[in-house]
C-alpha positions in Angstrom: 0.0 0.0 0.0 1.4 3.3 -1.1 1.4 6.6 1.3 -1.8 8.0 -0.1 -3.7 5.0 0.4 -2.2 4.3 3.8 -3.2 7.7 4.9 -7.0 7.2 4.3 -6.9 4.3 6.5 -5.4 6.2 9.4 -7.5 8.4 11.4 -6.6 11.5 13.8 -7.6 11.3 17.2 -11.4 11.7 17.8 -12.1 11.0 14.1 -13.0 7.9 12.1 -10.7 6.7 9.4 -11.9 7.5 5.7 -11.3 3.8 4.6 -10.5 0.3 6.1 -8.0 -1.9 4.6 -9.2 -5.4 3.4 -6.5 -7.6 1.5 -6.5 -10.7 -0.5 -9.8 -11.0 -1.9 -11.6 -10.8 -5.4 -14.9 -9.2 -6.0 -17.4 -11.4 -7.8 -20.5 -9.2 -7.4 -21.5 -6.0 -6.1 -25.0 -5.6 -4.6 -27.0 -2.7 -3.5 -28.6 -2.5 -0.3 -30.6 0.6 0.5 -28.0 3.4 -0.3 -25.1 1.3 0.4 -23.0 -1.4 -1.3 -22.2 -4.9 -0.5 -19.2 -6.6 -1.9 -19.6 -10.5 -2.6 -16.1 -11.8 -2.6 -14.5 -15.2 -3.0 -16.1 -18.2 -1.4 -19.4 -16.2 -0.9 -18.0 -13.8 1.8 -19.5 -10.5 2.0 -18.3 -7.1 3.0 -21.5 -4.9 3.9 -22.1 -1.2 4.4 -19.6 0.1 1.7 -20.0 3.6 0.4 -17.0 3.5 -1.8 -14.3 1.2 -3.1 -10.8 2.3 -3.4 -8.8 -0.6 -4.7 -5.1 -1.2 -5.3 -2.9 -3.9 -7.0 0.1 -4.3 -9.3 0.5 -4.0 -12.9 -1.7 -6.9 -14.1 -5.1 -6.7 -12.5 -7.4 -9.4 -13.7 -10.1 -7.4 -15.7 -12.8 -9.9 -14.7 -12.9 -8.7 -11.1 -9.4 -8.6 -9.7 -9.0 -5.1 -8.0 -7.3 -2.5 -10.0 -4.8 0.3 -8.9 -6.8 3.3 -7.5 -10.1 1.9 -8.9 -13.1 3.9 -7.7 -16.5 2.6 -7.9 -19.0 5.3 -7.5 -22.9 4.9 -7.6 -22.8 6.5 -11.0 -20.5 3.9 -12.5 -22.3 0.7 -10.9 -25.9 1.8 -11.9 -26.1 0.1 -15.2 -29.1 -0.1 -17.4 -32.5 0.3 -15.9 -33.4 -3.2 -16.6 -30.3 -4.7 -15.6 -31.3 -5.2 -11.6 -29.4 -4.3 -8.7 -26.3 -6.5 -8.9 -23.5 -5.5 -11.1 -20.6 -7.5 -12.2 -17.0 -6.1 -12.0 -16.1 -6.4 -15.7 -14.4 -3.5 -17.6 -13.6 -1.6 -14.4 -11.2 1.5 -15.2 -7.8 1.0 -13.5 -4.4 3.0 -13.6 -0.8 2.0 -12.8 1.5 4.3 -10.8 5.2 4.8 -10.8 7.2 7.2 -8.7 10.5 8.5 -10.2 12.9 10.4 -8.0 16.5 11.8 -8.1 18.8 10.4 -5.3 20.8 7.6 -4.5 19.2 4.1 -5.1 18.0 2.5 -1.8 19.8 -0.8 -1.1 16.2 -2.7 -0.7 12.5 -2.5 -1.2 11.9 -1.6 2.4 14.5 1.5 2.3 12.7 2.5 -1.0 9.2 2.4 0.5 10.5 4.4 3.3 12.2 7.1 1.0 9.1 7.3 -1.3 6.8 7.9 1.7 8.9 10.8 2.8 9.3 12.3 -0.5 5.6 11.9 -1.3 4.7 13.5 2.1 7.1 16.3 1.6 6.6 17.2 -2.0 3.4 15.8 -3.3 0.8 15.5 -0.7 0.3 19.2 0.0 -2.7 21.0 -1.7 -1.2 24.4 -0.9 -0.1 25.7 -4.2 1.8 28.6 -2.4 3.9 25.8 -0.9 4.6 23.9 -4.3 8.2 23.2 -5.0 9.3 23.4 -9.1 10.8 20.2 -10.2 14.6 19.9 -10.3 16.1 20.2 -13.6 17.0 16.3 -13.7 13.2 15.7 -13.1 12.2 18.1 -15.7 14.7 16.6 -18.3 13.2 13.1 -17.4 9.6 14.2 -17.9 10.5 15.9 -21.1 12.1 12.8 -22.5 9.3 10.7 -21.3 6.3 12.8 -23.0 8.7 13.0 -26.3 8.1 9.3 -26.5 4.4 9.3 -25.0 2.8 12.7 -25.6 0.7 13.9 -22.8 -1.4 16.6 -24.8 -3.4 14.2 -27.1 -6.1 11.5 -26.5 -6.8 12.4 -22.6 -6.5 9.2 -20.7 -5.1 7.1 -23.6 -1.7 6.9 -22.1 -1.6 9.2 -19.0 -4.5 9.3 -16.3 -3.6 12.7 -15.1 -1.9 14.8 -17.8 0.3 17.0 -18.2 2.8 14.7 -16.6 4.7 17.6 -15.4 2.1 18.8 -13.0 2.6 15.5 -10.9 6.3 16.6 -10.6 7.7 18.6 -7.5 11.2 18.8 -6.1 13.0 15.8 -7.0 10.1 13.4 -7.6 7.5 13.0 -10.2 4.6 10.7 -9.7 3.5 8.9 -13.0 0.0 7.8 -13.4 -0.6 5.6 -16.6 -3.7 4.4 -18.0 -4.0 0.6 -17.6 -4.5 0.0 -21.4 -0.8 1.3 -22.1 0.7 0.6 -18.6 2.9 -2.4 -19.4 4.5 -0.7 -22.2 4.8 2.7 -20.7 6.0 1.5 -17.4 8.8 -0.4 -19.2 9.9 2.5 -20.9 9.7 4.9 -18.0 11.7 2.6 -15.7 14.4 2.1 -18.4 14.5 5.9 -19.1 14.9 6.6 -15.2 17.9 4.3 -15.3 19.3 6.1 -18.2 18.7 9.5 -16.4 20.3 8.0 -13.1 17.1 8.2 -11.3 15.3 5.9 -9.0 11.9 4.1 -10.2 9.5 2.8 -7.6 6.3 0.9 -7.9 4.0 2.1 -4.9 1.4 -0.5 -5.5 3.8 -3.4 -4.9 6.0 -1.3 -2.8 9.2 -2.3 -4.7 12.0 -0.9 -7.0 11.6 -1.4 -10.6 14.6 -2.8 -12.3 
């Protein structure tokens, strides 16, 4: 679990957390009960009283129901045709795959990389205060320019990048790449190789591991 997702599951004193973490299951059917959702998962287990699902996985989610990276299922998305009934199967759900690339010494293992990522994300990417925004460093700018030269971010919104322009996801020594799932395998391989060429660190926040 990456820093952004983990933050949703941690509540300040006297407040309930935004989300509960439930791991290791596959959604078979989403049912509606009153104004909330019920997730029917493997072996008939049920998770009830659900308002929203925020799901995370690695690069290759099963499109027939395996949870995808940062998949959000809203009322509008699960409603379906008027005659389809109250139950909706989880086919063709939108997913994205994310990478973090930063300038610095390569961590010696995945645990150290995860810790570095959390620190960088919290310091440079988590703030919503535009006045506190830090311009990306020259090495990150050069990396993003080379990346979008291969995969432009100004055409076919959502075809490659889930949150264009890519440079808007960069701050200080880090850039957060959000790739549309349909192109994720190809683009992530190029992004990781390009990071190596530029002497940068490439990290998978879904699997919490360094990319080769």
